[in-house]
N, C-alpha and C positions, 0 to 999 in steps of 0.2 A: 656575801658577794653572790650576785646572780650569775647564771650561766653566761648571759650576754656580757656582763662585766668581765668575767674570766677570759672570754674569747677576745674582747677588746684589749685587755691587758697584755695578752700574748701575741696579738696579731701584728703589732708593729715590727716584729722580728721574723714573721713567717715568710716574707718575700725577699729578705736580704740574701743576696748572692744569686738570684735568678736572672738578673739583668733585665733588659727590655725584651719582652716577649711579644712578637707580632700577633695580631688577632687571627691570622690564617694558621690553622694547625699544621705543624711540620709534617705529620704523617698523612695529611689529607683524609683523616679518619674522624667519624662521628660515632659515639657510643650512646645507645638508648638503653637505660637500665633503671632499676628500682631505686627508690629513695632510702631504702633500708640502711640504717646507720651502721650495720655490721659490714657493709660492703665498702671497702676502701678501693674504689675503682682504679685509681692511679697505681696503687700498690699491686692490686690483683692482676692488672694488665701490663705492669712494668712501664707505666707512662710517667712522663715528667710534665711540668707546666708548659703549655705551648704545643704539646704533641697532638691533642685531640679535643674535639668538642664533646662534652659529656652532658647528655640531656636526661634528667631524672624525674620520675613521678612515681606514684603508688603503683607498684607492679611492673614498671617499665612498659606500660600499656601504650600502644600506638594510637594516640588521640589526635584530634585536629591540631592542637597546639604543638605536638611533637612533629607532625608533618610540616607545619609552618616553620618551626625552628630548623628542621633539616633542610627545607627549601632555601632558607636564608643562608645556612651553613654551606650549601652546595653552590648556590648562585653567586653569592657575594664573597665567600671566604674560601672557596676552592676545595671543599671536601669531596671525595669521590667514593669512599667506602663507608658502609654502616655496619656496626656490630650491634646486635640485640643481645643483651645479657640479662637473663632472668636468674632466679635462685630458688632453691628448695626452701620450705618452711616460710613462704611469703605470706604476709598478713593479708594480701589481696585475695588469698584463698582460691587459687586456681585448682580445678579438679584434676587436671592433668598438666603438669609442668611442661612436658615436652610438646604437647599439643599447643599450649599457650605460646611457646617460643615459635613454633612453626607458623601459627596463625599470624603472629606479629611480623614475621619475615615476609609472608605472603602479602600481607596488607601493605607493607612498604614497597615491595616489588610491583604492586599494582597501583601505587599512588601516582596519579598523573602529574601532580604538582612537583614531583621530584625528577630532576634532570638525569640523575645517575642512580639507576635501580638495579644494575646488573651485579654489583658487588655488595649484596646484603646477605649477611650470614648470622645465624643464631647460635647462642651458647647458653648452657645451664650451669650455674655454680652450685655445687653441693656444699652447703654450709657445714655439715657434719664431717665430711671427708676433706673439706677445703680443697676441692678439685673443680676445675673448669673443663667442661666437655662440650664439643660442638654437637649440636642437634642436627642430624641429617634431615634433608627436605622431606 
């Protein structure tokens, strides 16, 4: 059995009990983070389905598609805050993890396409210590 077959076999039960969840995130929150399989973003942040939009790519990099996704999230679906969550030991190979988080936050705060840029904060998850820390500006 392939990995896709295994996922399909178990997926019919994954959403049972969640009820109908509207597309607008309950917390009005969007999270930009890495695609790393070790990061269970919902568990890490104590989120449930419907709480937040989660946008993932290699390194949690603020690319044009991330800004476009955030713009839609804000304009059409009501999000007002953005968390940037990077992690240590990232395959994207940042020289300085804290600098990468700060740069991502500054990039989002300067993105003219985003209507809500005042509540953008950055965090670093240490995979060895299993600890999430805010990265100061």
